[in-house]
N, C-alpha and C positions, 0 to 999 in steps of 0.2 A: 428635491425640496429647495425652497429659496434660502440662500445663505443669510441675507440681511432681512430678517423677518420682523424686526422691531420697527415701529413707526417713528420716524425721525423728525425732530423739529430743532430750531436753533438753540434751544435751551437744554436738550437732553443728549448731546453727542456722547458724553462719557458714559452715561447710563446705558445708552443704546449699544455702544461698543462693548461694554462689559457683558451684556446679555448675549450678544451675538458671539463673541469670542469665547465665552464660557461654554456655550453649547458646542461650538465648532472644535475647540481644543479637547473637550471631554470625549467627543467622538473620535478625534484623531489619536488621542492618547489611550483610548479604550478604558478609561477610568474617569473619575471626577477630576477636573482641573482644579488645582488648589487656588485660593485667593491670591497668593503671591504670583503664581504663573499668569493668572488673568490680568493682574495689575501690570505686570511687565509687558504683556501684549497690548494693553490699552495705551501704553506710552508710545508705541509705534504709531497709533492713530493720532494721538495728540501731536507728536512730532511732525507727522505728515501735514497736518492742518496748519501748524506753525510755519511750515515751509511753503504754504500757499496751495497745497494739494487738496483734493476733495476728501470728504469723509470716506467715500467708497475706495479711494486709492489707499487711504490709511488702513482700512480693513484688509485690503489686498496684501499690503506689506506685512501686516501682522500674521496673516494666514501663511504667507511664505515662510515666516519665522517658525510657525508651527510645523510646517511640512519638512523642514530641515532639522527639526529637533530629534535627538535620539529616542525620545519617548514615542515619536511617531514611526521612526525608521526601524526600531527594534522592539521586540516584546520584552519589556523590562519587568523583572520581578525583584522585589526588594528583599534584602537580608539585613537584619540588625547586626549580626556578627558574621560577615561574609567569610572570614578566615577561620572560623571555628566549626569543624565538621560535626561536632556534637550538639551544635545549636540548631536543633530540628524544630520547625514551626509550620503551622498551616499557612498556606498561601491565602491572601485576602480574597474577599468575594469577587472583586473585579478580575483578579488574576485567575481565579477558578473559572469564571465565565469565559475569559479569553482562551485558556487552555482547552476548554470544552469546545468552543466554536472552531478553533483552528484544528482540533482533532477531527471533528466530524464534518466540518464545512470548508476547511482550509481558508477561512475568512473570519472577519471580526464578528462579535456578537450582534444579534439583532436587538430591536427595542425591548422585546420581552425579556431576554437574558439580561440586558442592561438594567431593566426595572427591578428584576429579582436581586441582582447584585447590589444595586443601590439601596434596596430595602433589607439587605443581608438575610435573604430568605432561602438561598440556594442550598444551605445545609440543613434546613428544616426537614423533618421526616417526610419522605415521599416526593419532595420537590425536585431533587436532582434526577430521580428516576423518571418522573413525568417529563422533565425537560429533555432528557436523552431520547425518550420515545418520540416526543414531538419533533425533535431535530432529525431523527432518523427517517421520519416520514416526509420531511421537507425535501423538495427537489435539490436543494443545495447539498444534500448528503451524497449526491453523485460524486462529489469531490473525493469522498472516501473510496469509492470504487476506482476512479481514475488515478488517484495519487497513491493510495495504499496498495491496491491490487497491482497497479502498474509497476510500482517499485518491487513489491514482494515477488511477483511472478516473473519479473524482468521482461514483461511484454512490451515495455516502452522501446526496447531494442528492435522490435519488429519494424519500426519506422525506418530503420537504416539497414535492414537485412537485404541482401542482394543474392538470392539463389541464382545459380548459373542459368541464364535464359535458354541455352541450348539444351540443357538437361531437363529443365522445368519450364517449358514454354507457356504453360497455363498460368504461371504466377504473374499477376499484374497488380496495378494499384487498386483496382476494384476488389480483388481477392484479398489483398493485404488489409484493407480497411474492414472487410467483412470478418476476417479472422479476429481482429482486435475487438470489433463490436460484439462478436459472439461471447468472448470471455468477459467483457464488461457487463453485458446483459445477464450472463449466467451468475456472476458474483453478485450483481445487484438483486437478482431474484432470491438468493440465499439471505441477503440482508433485508430486503423489503418484506419477504414472507416469513421472516424469523425462522428459517429452516435450521436444521442441524448443520453445523460446519463440516460434518463428515460427508455431506452431500458434495462438498468440493472435491473429494477424492473419487466419488462415483455417484452418478445420478442417471435416472432413466429419461431425462429430457435435456434439451439444449435450445438455443435460439439460432435460427438459420434464415437466410434469404436464398433466392434461387442460385446465385453463383456459388455460395458456400455449400449448399445442399448438393449441387451438381459435383462439386469437388469431393464431397464425401460419398458420392454414389447413392444419395437418398432421393427417392422419387416423390412427386406430389407437392413440391414447394415451388411456387412460381412468383415472379416479380421481385423487385429490389427491396421490398419491405421485410423487416425481420419479424418473425413470429415464433412462438413457443412450439417446439416439435417434440413429440414423444419418440424416444429412441427404441427401436426393436432389437438392435444389435447390441449385445452386452459388451462387445469389445469397444464400443463408443460410449462416452459418458464420463463426466468429471473433467477436471482441469487437465489431467495427464494426457488425454486423447484429443485435446483441442488443438487445432492447427497452429494457433498463435504460439503455444508453448512448444509444440513439436518443431516449429520452424526456428525459434530462437535458440533451441538446443541442438541445432544441426549445423553442419558446414555448408558452404555454398554449393558443393558438388555432391555431397552424400550425407547420410545420417551420421550421427556420432553417439554411439552407445555410451562412451565415456562422459560426454557432456550431459546426456540425458540422465545417466545414473548419478552423476555428481549433483545435478539439479535436484533430483529427488531427495538425496541425502541432505543437501544444504537447505532447500526451501520448504520441504515438507516435514523434515525430521530434525533440522538444525544439528546435523551430525556430519559435518564436512569431512572428507577424507584428508589425510595429511598431504602437504604439498609434494609434488614429484621431486625426486632427487635431481641434482643438476646434471646436465649433459646426457640426459636420456633421450634417444632419438624418437621421433614420432612415427610409429608403424614402420620403422626401418631397423635393420640390425647389420652392423658391419658394412654399411654403405650399400647393401643389396636390398632392393625393394621386396617386401613380403608378398606372398601370393595366396590365391584361394579366395574364398568368401571373406566378407568382412569379419565374421566370427572367427574364421581360421587365422586371419591375419592378426586379430587381437590375441588369440591364444598363443601365436608365435611371439608376439610382442611381450606378453607377460611371462614368457618363459624366462626372461631376464629376471633374476631374483629381486633386483632393485625395483622392478615394476610390479611384481606380483602382489605385494602387500596392499598397495593402493587399489589396484584393479580388481582384486577379489571382491571388494564391497560394491564397486561401481558397475562393473561390466554386466553382471547378471540382470540388474535392474534395467540398464539401458537396452539390453538385448530383448527384454520382455516387450519393448515398444518397436521392435524392428519391422513389424508389419506396417508401420506408418513411415512413409518416405520422408525426405528432407523438407517437404512442405505440408506434411500431415495427411496426405492421401493414402488410402489403404492399398496394400500390394501383397501378393502371395509369393512373388519372386523378386529377386534383386538381380536383374540381368538374366544370366543363364542358370542362376542358382535359386533353389527353393528357400524361402525364409524359414529359419529355425528360431522361433521366439521363446523357446523353453529356457529354463534356468533354475538354479538352486541357490538360495541365499545362504549366507554364513550360518544362520540359525537352523538350517536344514529344510526350510520351507521351499517346496518345488512348485513350478507352474509351467504351463505349456503355451499360454497365449495371454494377450493383454488383460482380458477379463479376469483370469485367474490371478494375475499379478495384482490387480486392483483389490481383489478380495483379501489377499495377504496383507496389503498395505492398510486396509480398513481394520484388520484385526489389531493393528498397532495404533489404535485410535487415541489412546492416552498420550503416546509419544507425539502424534500429530497435533493433538490439542495443546500440548505444552509448547510445541514449536510455534504454532499459530499465536498463542498467548505472548510468547517472547517477541515475535515479529510485530504484533499489534501494539504491545506496550512500548517497544522501541519507537514506533511511529508516533504514538500518542505523546510521548515525552520529548521527542526530538533529540534524543541522545542514546548512546549505547547503554546497555544494562550493566550494573555493577553487582558485586557479590551481595551487597545489602538489599538488592531487589529480589533475591531468590525466594524469600518467604512470600512475597506478593505474587510471584509467578506460581508458586505452589498453590496458593489460595485460589487464584483465578482458575487454574487448571482443574482443581478439585471441584469448584463450583460448576464448571462446565460439565464435568462428568455427572454430577448430581442432577443437573437440569437438562438432560438429554442433549447436551452440546448445542443448545440454542444460541444463535448468533447474538441475540440481545443480551444474553448472560455474559458473553465475552466482553461486550462494550460496557455494560453496567458495572461489572466487577472491576474492570480497569479504571473506570471513572471514580469508583469508590475506594480504590487502593491507596495505600500510603504513598507510593512514588508519585501518583497523580495529584494527591491532595496536599502533600508536604514539600518543604524545601529544607536544605541543610547547607551549611558552609562548605567551601571547597578546599580549605587548607589541609595540610598533612595531619593525619591522626597520630 
């Protein structure tokens, strides 16, 4: 769009500057620019013309002032009593529009959101839900896939992963990009089709192109284009068995049951294990390298009582994924040793292969839904959760369970929650 849209003549420079700068500053500040703010900006134009510069140069200087303003550089939300934590108040309509757009689009509101905010209609019955659904259908909602899923699943680290080229010669840049694309398309399908978030744990489809299908041992997929593929193997399906996740939870030379188990606990159930005690060696004891299969080495490692407590929760989960190598390809053997992917969890649940582990995890659906709620609410707010957010998390998780765990329910309940709608002072209570 043209910046200087008003028709200029020798008698209307001030009026023209006011119109132009009001529109520009309001967009830049993501709210209505106040009369005082516009008046200060107009003075830049007047001063430039007094110095012999053109009107256009004056507008340029005023715009430079806007672009270094804290109101442009930061998302400013006002508090009447910033030091009083009991002073809880609803954010204003423009602040709500900005929160919503940066949550779903990682960008500023569009004209429709600005219009509704200016008319103070966002909180009218049904309007916010309608806007959320409209925004989720917009291509800009891919930002939620790229940014939220990228952070939550840690798949951004895939860009810097360097599996040992001698041990994994098939890993290349094409395969790396395909791994990332699969996970993004899969998460996007749950969002776009408003599927159950439980499909993230296990699903009978994924998205593949020829290089990734070949990597998975799946026939009938040709060409570089990605397409939806129905999975016949129950051991494949869901985030846990995608090469992106399996690679970022491995070491350069081998799989890591500990990293994979820790990832499941932290990212799927928000139940991280305690940190390891200091000075505990990694797969070594007394300076002598441990021997046998990786499972046997881990069993020797956790024979150390200081290791056992942490590893009891992590190792079984990680070993349930041992059929997948360090870059996510299926294997039945690790070198000379047959893979043993069985395990028993602390609650007594036992499994023999990845498909059975996934079914056990799906039975913990309410724990997963609560974890996803906490992760998504943290992302939406741009801050860590506090004790006073617990009730909101409870409400969102309960609504998810009541509505078949639909993705849209997760988003709508977060947008309607008190933490998203309200602000409070930050002083000591």
